[in-house]
C-alpha positions in Angstrom: -25.3 -5.9 19.3 -25.0 -8.1 16.3 -23.3 -11.4 16.7 -23.7 -14.8 15.2 -24.7 -16.6 18.3 -27.7 -18.6 19.5 -27.9 -17.7 23.2 -25.5 -15.6 25.3 -25.3 -18.4 27.9 -24.4 -21.0 25.3 -21.6 -19.1 23.4 -18.7 -21.1 24.8 -20.1 -24.7 24.5 -21.5 -23.9 21.0 -18.1 -22.6 20.0 -16.1 -25.5 21.3 -18.5 -28.0 19.8 -17.9 -26.5 16.4 -14.1 -26.5 17.0 -14.0 -30.1 18.0 -16.4 -31.2 15.2 -13.9 -29.9 12.7 -10.8 -31.4 14.4 -10.9 -35.2 14.8 -7.7 -35.1 16.9 -9.7 -33.3 19.7 -12.5 -34.2 22.0 -14.6 -32.5 24.6 -14.8 -33.5 28.3 -18.2 -33.8 29.7 -19.6 -30.3 30.5 -18.4 -28.9 27.1 -15.8 -26.4 28.2 -12.6 -28.4 28.2 -10.9 -29.4 24.9 -8.3 -32.3 25.1 -6.2 -34.2 22.7 -8.0 -37.4 21.7 -4.7 -39.3 22.2 -4.0 -37.6 25.6 -4.0 -40.9 27.5 -1.5 -42.5 25.1 0.8 -39.5 25.2 0.8 -39.5 29.0 1.5 -43.3 29.0 4.6 -42.8 27.0 6.0 -40.4 29.6 5.4 -37.0 28.1 4.6 -34.0 30.3 1.1 -32.7 29.7 0.5 -29.0 29.0 -2.7 -27.2 30.0 -3.6 -23.6 29.3 -6.8 -21.6 29.1 -8.7 -18.7 30.6 -11.7 -16.7 29.6 -13.1 -17.3 26.1 -13.2 -14.5 23.5 -9.5 -14.9 22.6 -9.9 -17.4 19.8 -8.1 -19.3 18.5 -6.5 -19.3 21.9 -6.6 -21.6 23.6 -8.4 -24.5 22.1 -6.8 -23.9 18.7 -3.4 -24.8 20.2 -4.4 -28.2 21.5 -2.7 -30.9 19.5 0.6 -32.6 18.8 3.6 -30.4 19.8 1.6 -27.9 21.8 -1.1 -28.2 24.4 -2.7 -31.4 25.8 -5.8 -29.5 27.0 -7.4 -26.1 27.1 -9.9 -25.0 29.7 -12.4 -22.3 28.6 -14.2 -20.0 30.9 -17.1 -17.8 30.0 -16.2 -14.8 27.7 -13.4 -12.9 29.5 -14.0 -14.8 32.7 -11.6 -17.3 34.3 -12.6 -20.9 34.3 -13.5 -22.5 37.7 -11.0 -24.3 39.8 -12.9 -27.5 39.3 -12.8 -27.2 35.5 -9.0 -26.8 35.6 -8.8 -29.8 38.0 -10.9 -31.9 35.6 -8.5 -31.1 32.8 -5.5 -32.0 34.9 -7.0 -35.3 35.9 -7.9 -36.0 32.2 -4.4 -35.6 30.7 -2.0 -36.3 33.6 0.4 -39.1 33.5 3.5 -40.1 35.4 5.5 -37.2 33.9 3.1 -34.7 35.4 1.4 -31.5 34.1 2.6 -28.0 33.4 0.0 -25.2 33.6 0.7 -22.1 31.4 -1.3 -19.3 32.8 -1.7 -15.6 31.7 -1.2 -13.2 34.5 -4.7 -12.3 35.5 -5.9 -12.6 39.1 -8.8 -15.0 38.4 -6.6 -17.3 36.2 -3.8 -17.4 38.8 -6.2 -18.2 41.6 -8.2 -20.9 39.9 -5.3 -22.6 38.1 -3.1 -22.2 41.2 -5.7 -23.8 43.5 -6.4 -26.6 41.1 -2.6 -27.3 41.0 -2.5 -27.5 44.8 -5.4 -30.0 44.9 -3.8 -32.1 42.1 -0.5 -32.2 44.0 -2.4 -33.4 47.1 -3.8 -36.2 44.9 -0.2 -37.2 43.9 -0.1 -35.6 40.5 3.1 -33.7 39.7 2.1 -30.2 38.7 4.0 -27.0 38.0 2.8 -23.6 36.8 4.3 -20.9 34.7 2.9 -17.4 34.6 3.2 -15.3 31.4 3.2 -11.5 31.9 4.5 -10.1 28.6 2.6 -6.8 28.6 5.2 -4.0 28.4 2.6 -1.2 28.4 2.5 -1.6 32.2 5.5 -1.0 34.4 7.1 -4.1 35.8 6.4 -2.9 39.3 3.6 -0.4 39.9 0.2 0.2 41.5 -1.6 -2.5 39.5 -2.2 -6.3 39.6 0.9 -7.0 37.5 1.7 -7.1 33.9 -0.9 -9.0 31.9 -0.4 -12.0 29.8 -0.9 -11.3 26.1 -0.3 -12.9 22.7 3.3 -13.9 23.7 1.7 -16.7 25.7 1.2 -18.6 22.4 5.0 -18.7 21.8 5.4 -20.1 25.3 2.9 -22.8 24.4 5.0 -23.6 21.3 8.3 -23.8 23.1 7.0 -25.8 26.1 5.0 -28.1 23.8 8.1 -28.9 21.7 10.1 -29.6 24.9 7.4 -31.9 26.2 7.2 -33.8 22.9 11.0 -34.4 23.2 10.4 -36.3 26.4 12.0 -33.7 28.7 11.0 -34.0 32.4 8.6 -31.5 34.0 11.3 -29.4 35.7 13.1 -29.0 32.4 9.9 -28.1 30.4 8.9 -25.6 33.1 12.4 -24.0 33.1 12.3 -23.5 29.3 8.8 -22.1 29.5 9.8 -19.6 32.3 12.9 -18.5 30.5 10.8 -17.9 27.3 8.2 -16.0 29.3 11.0 -13.8 30.8 12.3 -13.1 27.3 9.0 -11.8 25.9 7.6 -8.4 25.3 4.2 -7.5 23.9 2.2 -4.3 23.3 -1.0 -3.7 21.5 -3.0 -0.8 20.0 -6.7 -0.8 19.3 -8.7 1.0 16.6 -12.1 0.0 18.1 -13.4 -1.6 21.2 -15.1 -5.0 21.4 -18.5 -6.1 22.7 -18.8 -8.9 25.2 -22.0 -10.8 24.4 -23.3 -10.7 27.9 -22.7 -6.9 28.1 -24.3 -6.1 24.8 -22.3 -2.9 24.3 -18.6 -1.9 23.7 -16.3 -1.7 26.6 -15.2 1.9 25.7 -15.7 4.3 22.8 -13.2 5.8 20.4 -13.7 8.7 18.0 -13.1 8.1 14.3 -9.5 9.3 14.5 -8.6 8.0 17.9 -6.7 4.9 18.9 -6.0 3.2 22.3 -2.4 2.3 23.2 -1.4 -0.5 25.5 -4.7 -2.1 26.1 -5.4 -5.6 27.5 -7.3 -8.4 25.8 -10.5 -8.1 27.7 -12.0 -5.0 26.2 -10.6 -2.8 28.8 -9.1 0.7 27.9 -5.4 1.0 27.5 -2.8 3.1 29.2 -3.2 6.1 26.8 -5.4 7.4 24.0 -4.0 9.2 21.0 -4.6 10.3 17.4 -4.6 7.8 14.6 -1.2 7.7 12.8 0.2 5.9 9.8 1.1 2.3 10.3 4.8 2.9 10.2 4.6 5.4 13.1 2.4 3.1 15.2 4.7 0.2 14.6 7.7 2.3 15.4 6.3 3.3 18.8 5.2 -0.2 19.7 8.6 -1.7 18.9 10.5 1.1 20.6 8.6 0.3 23.8 9.1 -3.4 23.5 12.7 -3.3 22.5 13.4 -0.8 25.3 11.7 -3.0 27.9 13.7 -6.0 26.8 16.9 -4.0 26.5 17.5 -5.3 23.0 20.7 -4.3 21.4 21.8 -4.3 17.8 22.9 -7.7 16.6 20.4 -9.6 18.9 18.1 -12.2 17.5 14.3 -12.3 17.9 11.1 -13.9 16.8 8.3 -11.6 15.8 4.6 -12.2 16.3 2.1 -9.8 14.6 -1.2 -10.6 16.2 -4.7 -9.6 15.0 -6.8 -8.5 18.0 -9.9 -9.8 16.1 -11.2 -7.3 13.6 -8.1 -6.4 11.5 -8.0 -7.3 7.8 -5.2 -9.5 6.6 -4.1 -6.7 4.3 -3.5 -4.4 7.3 -1.6 -7.2 9.2 0.7 -7.5 6.2 1.3 -3.8 6.2 2.1 -3.9 9.9 4.3 -6.9 9.4 6.3 -5.2 6.7 6.7 -2.1 8.8 7.8 -4.1 11.8 10.5 -6.0 9.8 11.8 -2.7 8.3 11.9 -1.0 11.8 13.7 -4.0 13.4 16.2 -4.1 10.5 16.8 -0.3 11.0 17.6 -1.0 14.7 20.0 -3.8 13.7 17.9 -6.5 15.4 17.9 -9.8 13.4 14.4 -11.3 13.0 15.0 -15.1 12.8 11.3 -16.0 12.7 8.1 -14.0 12.1 4.4 -14.8 11.9 1.4 -12.7 11.3 -2.2 -13.8 11.9 -4.9 -14.1 14.5 -3.2 -15.9 17.5 -4.9 -14.4 20.6 -7.7 -12.0 20.0 -10.1 -9.8 21.9 -13.3 -10.8 20.2 -13.9 -8.4 17.2 -11.6 -5.6 18.4 -9.8 -4.0 15.5 -6.1 -3.5 16.2 -2.9 -5.4 16.6 -0.3 -6.4 19.1 3.4 -7.0 18.4 5.5 -9.5 20.3 9.2 -9.9 20.4 10.9 -13.0 21.8 14.7 -13.2 22.3 15.9 -16.4 20.6 19.0 -18.5 20.5 19.6 -21.7 18.6 17.9 -23.9 21.2 14.8 -21.7 21.3 14.7 -21.6 17.5 14.8 -25.4 17.3 11.8 -25.5 19.7 9.9 -23.0 17.6 10.7 -24.9 14.5 9.6 -28.3 15.9 6.5 -29.9 14.3 3.1 -28.9 15.7 -0.2 -30.1 14.4 -3.0 -27.9 15.7 -5.8 -26.0 14.1 -4.3 -22.6 14.8 -0.5 -22.7 14.8 0.6 -21.6 11.3 1.9 -24.1 8.8 4.4 -21.6 7.4 7.9 -22.0 8.9 8.2 -18.4 10.0 11.4 -17.9 8.1 11.9 -14.3 6.9 12.9 -13.7 3.3 14.3 -10.7 1.5 11.5 -9.2 -0.6 12.3 -10.2 -4.2 11.0 -7.9 -6.9 11.4 -9.1 -10.5 10.9 -6.8 -13.5 7.7 -7.4 -15.4 8.0 -8.6 -19.0 8.7 -5.8 -21.3 5.8 -4.5 -23.4 6.0 -4.5 -27.2 7.8 -1.3 -28.5 5.5 1.6 -29.0 4.8 3.0 -32.4 7.5 5.3 -33.5 6.9 9.0 -34.0 7.1 12.2 -32.1 5.5 12.4 -28.7 2.1 14.0 -28.3 2.6 17.8 -28.8 1.6 19.9 -25.8 -0.7 22.1 -27.9 -2.3 19.1 -29.7 -6.1 18.9 -29.7 -6.1 15.2 -28.6 -3.8 16.1 -25.7 -6.2 18.8 -24.7 -9.1 16.4 -24.8 -7.2 13.8 -22.7 -6.3 16.4 -20.1 -9.9 17.5 -19.9 -11.3 14.0 -19.4 -8.7 13.2 -16.7 -9.4 16.5 -14.9 -13.1 15.7 -15.0 -12.7 12.3 -13.5 -10.3 13.5 -10.8 -12.8 16.3 -9.8 -15.7 13.8 -9.7 -13.8 11.2 -7.6 -15.7 11.8 -4.3 -19.1 12.2 -6.0 -18.7 8.9 -8.0 -17.5 7.2 -4.9 -20.5 8.4 -2.9 -22.8 7.3 -5.7 -21.2 3.9 -5.9 -21.4 3.3 -2.1 -25.2 3.5 -2.4 -25.5 0.8 -5.1 -22.2 -1.0 -5.3 -18.8 -1.6 -3.7 -17.8 2.1 -3.5 -14.6 1.9 -5.7 -15.7 3.5 -9.0 -14.6 7.0 -8.2 -11.3 5.8 -6.8 -10.6 3.5 -9.7 -11.4 6.1 -12.4 -9.3 8.7 -10.6 -6.4 6.3 -10.3 -6.6 5.7 -14.0 -6.7 9.4 -14.7 -3.6 10.1 -12.6 -1.7 7.3 -14.4 -2.7 8.6 -17.9 -1.5 12.1 -16.9 1.8 10.8 -15.6 2.4 8.8 -18.8 0.9 11.3 -21.3 4.3 12.6 -22.5 5.3 9.0 -23.6 2.3 8.5 -25.8 2.6 8.7 -29.6 1.9 11.8 -31.6 -1.5 13.2 -32.6 -0.8 12.0 -36.2 -1.3 8.4 -34.9 -4.4 8.7 -32.6 -4.9 5.0 -32.8 -1.6 4.5 -31.1 -2.5 7.1 -28.4 -5.7 5.2 -27.6 -3.7 1.9 -27.4 -1.3 3.5 -25.0 -4.2 4.8 -22.8 -5.8 1.3 -22.9 -2.5 -0.3 -21.7 -2.2 2.2 -18.9 -5.8 1.6 -17.7 -5.6 -2.2 -17.8 -2.4 -2.0 -15.8 -3.5 0.3 -13.0 -7.2 0.1 -12.8 -8.6 -3.2 -11.4 -12.2 -4.3 -10.8 -14.5 -4.1 -13.8 -13.9 -0.6 -14.9 -10.3 -1.2 -16.0 -10.8 -4.0 -18.5 -14.1 -2.5 -19.8 -12.5 0.9 -20.6 -9.4 -0.8 -21.9 -11.2 -2.9 -24.4 -13.3 0.0 -25.5 -10.2 2.0 -26.2 -8.4 -0.9 -27.9 -11.3 -1.6 -30.3 -11.7 2.1 -31.1 -7.9 2.3 -31.8 -8.2 -0.6 -34.2 -11.1 1.1 -36.0 -9.1 4.3 -36.4 -6.0 2.5 -37.6 -8.0 0.4 -40.1 -9.5 3.5 -41.8 -6.4 5.6 -41.7 -8.7 8.7 -41.3 -9.3 11.0 -38.4 -12.5 12.7 -39.5 -15.4 13.3 -37.1 -17.3 10.5 -38.8 -14.4 8.1 -38.3 -14.1 9.1 -34.7 -17.8 8.4 -34.3 -17.3 5.0 -36.0 -14.4 4.2 -33.7 -16.5 5.2 -30.7 -19.3 2.9 -31.7 -16.9 0.1 -32.3 -15.4 0.6 -28.8 -18.9 0.5 -27.2 -19.7 -2.7 -29.1 -16.5 -4.3 -27.8 -17.4 -3.2 -24.2 -20.8 -4.8 -24.6 -19.3 -8.0 -25.9 -16.9 -8.3 -23.0 -19.2 -7.2 -20.2 -22.4 -8.8 -21.5 -24.6 -5.8 -20.8 -27.1 -4.2 -23.1 -29.2 -1.1 -22.9 -31.8 -1.4 -20.1 -29.5 -3.5 -17.8 -28.7 -0.4 -15.7 -25.0 0.0 -16.5 -22.7 2.4 -18.2 -24.1 1.0 -21.5 -27.3 3.0 -20.9 -25.3 6.1 -21.4 -22.7 4.9 -23.9 -24.8 3.1 -26.5 -27.4 5.9 -27.0 -24.6 8.5 -27.1 -22.6 6.5 -29.8 -25.7 6.0 -31.9 -26.8 9.6 -31.6 -23.3 10.9 -32.6 -23.3 8.8 -35.7 -26.9 9.7 -36.6 -26.3 13.4 -36.2 -23.1 13.4 -38.3 -24.9 11.3 -41.0 -27.5 14.1 -41.2 -24.6 16.6 -41.8 -24.7 18.2 -38.3 -21.5 20.1 -37.4 -19.2 18.0 -35.3 -19.6 20.2 -32.2 -23.4 20.1 -32.5 -23.4 16.3 -33.0 -21.2 15.8 -29.9 -23.5 18.0 -27.9 -26.4 15.8 -29.0 -24.4 12.8 -27.8 -23.7 14.4 -24.4 -27.4 15.2 -23.9 -28.4 11.7 -24.8 -25.8 10.2 -22.5 -27.1 12.4 -19.6 -30.6 11.4 -20.3 -29.6 7.7 -20.4 -27.8 8.0 -17.1 -30.8 9.6 -15.5 -33.1 6.8 -16.7 -31.0 4.2 -14.9 -32.5 5.4 -11.6 -35.7 3.7 -12.5 -34.2 0.5 -14.0 -34.0 -2.8 -12.2 -30.3 -3.8 -12.3 -29.5 -6.9 -14.3 -25.7 -6.5 -14.8 -22.9 -4.8 -13.0 -22.3 -4.0 -9.3 -25.9 -2.8 -8.7 -27.3 -6.3 -9.6 -26.2 -7.5 -6.2 -28.4 -5.0 -4.3 -31.5 -5.5 -6.5 -34.4 -3.2 -5.8 -32.4 -1.2 -3.3 -30.7 0.4 -6.3 -33.9 2.0 -7.5 -34.0 5.8 -7.2 -30.2 6.0 -7.6 -28.5 6.8 -10.9 -25.9 4.2 -12.0 -22.5 5.8 -11.2 -20.9 4.2 -14.2 -23.4 5.7 -16.6 -23.1 9.1 -14.8 -19.3 8.9 -15.3 -19.8 8.4 -19.0 -22.0 11.6 -19.2 -19.3 13.5 -17.3 -16.4 12.6 -19.6 -18.4 13.1 -22.8 -19.2 16.6 -21.6 -15.5 17.1 -20.8 -14.6 16.1 -24.4 -17.2 18.5 -25.8 -15.9 21.3 -23.6 -12.3 20.7 -24.7 -13.2 20.8 -28.4 -15.4 23.9 -28.2 -13.6 25.9 -25.6 
């Protein structure tokens, strides 16, 4: 188990101390497991209902992240995935209660219901008005069945928001509780996990999934779901989740909803955006109007990779409560309004040089095809090499560029204007290849094109001069030199060897073979070089013994050029 903690027994107080230290509007009650609004007494004195939620920790930012103006007055944190004690809940009630009373918002788990419920009974006996709302939004479980009841999931956060806005308006306890119950009854949530999570005290995952397996309908405490299946594309997963939720809520075309796309803890923002886009498209296909939508980490299950989707039926009143101002560390600052995706055309590129398109039989076209085929074939090998010493994207990036060049090849200028062809390839690469490879190859081709156009010749010697000019441009932009363990260790020796061989009257094919051999030797030598530039410089000595993938790629495509010209 690898976790950034100090001691398993101190995870919760350490976590809450950090949360409160970064939020001056919060404070901790003695004991360190109850977060309250710093102005809770003033809020109670002006007659607002206090809201308390909580439960086991491990669901961050819930629930401490929702303490603040317009949402919760206090959050009670138990140990990870363990309900807080009755006395802790009672302490929170006493700390924030005023004449208007307290509403407890509780997720439907046995421990939470028992401890919050008993604390409410004791508080009432002390004369504090207390009501309790149970949230059970998990549609993966049948509403009635042989289980402890539907679990409370991420939809609970929307109940916090609605009840908090109602309380901030000064509504009485009964009215706030009614709005919260109605919202809870209008919720549906279902999740899917790609991995399990590890409870610090347990030290190992709660279940195991194979590489291509996912868990449907799981809870938020690391427990398995209702079914296990094969990994599917995001669109298919989203479609199944929404079909279950919409069916459970009996949503019909034309109805209005709010959508919550919730990260279970270990899902990248990029994947959340993919899921959000898929969900909006699916709901539109069903004729359901999404009035508000948010994507983010709202109620997690530690580091579990996966998502849950929540739908909440809305009307104008409920929307106004969702739109009300809230100032907490976790509620999103975005309004939740959904926009039509606007795609504007990119500025037009300058007109290409006139002339016939590159002939299908042309030598230059044959060379370009050979280089692209070589990079496509080497994609997995280059990726594997780059994973050892870099970020693992070189093979993918070069293959992406090769595919784009092949797709646009018929639009390039004719062989009689090779400089224009190189300019076109440069434009393609800088548009589609990111990272460092795209601009480096683009500038090399651009400078080589300029050298060809300046001379007006296409002899072997002029191609060699253009090649050297391109390598010089690449060195200027990237800052690398021979010996730094980069693609330069293959490019620069090859460019020099090509020019030298031609200067000594070697036949072009022979000179090119010399350049290929020198590039391969240069690439091989990088395995013993300490990296000073490029992606390998970040791993230092760990790169030793591994050939630089960028240099290896140079040797490959130079060999492909030689093969195309001599075959």
